[in-house]
N, C-alpha and C positions, 0 to 999 in steps of 0.2 A: 758282705763285701770285705770284711777284714780277713777272711780266710784267703782271699786272693791278693790282697794288698795290705802290707803292714807299714803304716806311715812312719813308724819309728825307725825303720831301715833307711829312709830317705831324710831323716830329720836334719842332717847336716847340710843337705843340698837342695831340698825342696823349697821353693820360694812361695811364701804365703802372700799371694797377690790379692787375697780377699780383703785384707785389712784396708779400710778406707775406700773400697770400691763402690760402696753404696752411693756416694756423691758423684763420683767421676766415671762410673761405668768401668769398662775394661782397659781404659787408657790412663792408669794411675801415673801421675808425674814422677819421673825418676825411675820407673820400673825398667829393669834390664832382664830379659829372658835368659834362663839358664838351660843348657842342653840336658836332655835326659841321660841318666846313667845307663839306662837299658838300650844299648846300641842295636840289639836284635829287634826290639819293638820299634825303634826309630826307623830301622831299615824296612820293616814291614810297612810302616806308615808311608815311607817314601815310595815304596813300590806301588802302594795303592794310589798315591797322588800321580805317579807316572802313568799307570795303567788306565786310570779314570780321567786323565787329562784335566786335573783340577789344580788350583794353586796350592792347597795344603790339606793335610790329613792329620787328625788328632785322635789319640786313643785315650779314653778316660774311664775312671771308675767314679761312681756317684753314690753317695749315701744320702741320708735324709736332709742334710744341709749343705753339703759341699760337693764340688766336682774336682777330682784329682786328675790333672792331666799328666799321664804317665809318659807320653811321647807325642811330639809334634814334628812333622817333616813337610818340606816342600820339595819340589823337583830337584833343586840344586843345593840344598842345605848339606853341610858337612855332617857326617855321623859322629864327629868327635867334639865339635864346638857349635855354638849357636850362630854360625856364620854361613852365608850362602855365596855361591859364585855370582849371582845376580842380586842387586839390592832389593828388587821386588820379591825375592824369595827368602828374605830374612825371616827367622822365626819370630812369631808374634807373641806367644805366651810361654813357649818352652815347657819345662817341667814345673807346674805351678798348681796352687790350690785356689779355687774360686768359690764364691757363693753360687750355689747351683742356679738360683733364679737370675743371676747376671748373664748366664749363658743360654744356649738354645738346646743343648743335648738332652736334658731330661725330658723334653717334650717327645722324644722318640719312644719313650716307654709306653705311650698310649696312642701312638699314631700308626696308621696303615696307609699304604699308597697302592693305587691300582694303575697298571700300565698294560699296554698291548704286548703280548708275547710274539715270538717269531711267526707263529701260526695264525696270528690275528686275534686269538682268544685273550680275554682279560686275565691278568695275573695280579693277585693281591699279595703284598708282603708286609711284614712288620717293619716299617721304616718311615722316615719323614723326608719328603722332597719339597723344597721351596725354590721355585725357579727364580724369583726375585724377592729378596727379603724386604725391599723398600715397599712392596705392595702387600705385605702381610702385616695386619694391624698389631699382632703380638710383638713384632720386632722392628717395625718401621721407625720408631723413635729412639732406638738404641744408637749410641754414639758410634759403635763399630759398623753400623749399617749406614748411617748418615754421612760418615766421613768419606774422604776420597783418598786412595781407593778403598772402598768399604766392602763388607761381605754382601754380596748380591745373591749368588747361588749357594744353597746349603742342602746337603743330604746327610742323613744320619741313620745308623742302624743300631739297635740295642745289643749289648753284650748280655747273653742269657745263659745262666748256668744249666747244667743237666737237669736240675730240679725245677727249672722254669723261672728262677728269680732273675729279674733285670738288675744288673749290678753296674752297668756302665754303657758306654757307647763308642762307636767309631764314627767320626764325622768327617765330612768332605766339604770344603768351601772354596769359592772362587770369587774374584772381584768382577767377573763378567756374569751376566745372568744366563742360566740354562746352558752350561757347557755340554759338549757331546759326551755323555757318560754311557 
């Protein structure tokens, strides 16, 4: 993972939101998200949110203990600040570090999903799709699922190197269940 991401480059701006999150989940009191320095990656995430018609998209790298959110975007978030045109599109975590077990993304490393293709045949891919997180026992008790508006729909795909190593994920979430993707 460190070949693709060097945390010391972001040491001045990356927010370590993992401190103290074991007790309060991802809603640490006083936490203020910081926009990513990588405007291109944020623009990519925003394009994905727009094209898939979901509330937000995050691009992360994941090591054995932490998830490094490199970029987060919603449909109307500014590419320069963690502000959005609509209050419901505000950045949730921004550029941050989490304990990987506090989030959902690392589960995509071992997940597959089967859907029907245009021709009606089954298509299986390395990804995870959760139509309603409230109904998934792994995530139903998480504060970011129970809260309103909480994460209902989640989809994630692993970021895989040419050598086949899973080093992160791109995730898509919405506060409505099963948006039209």
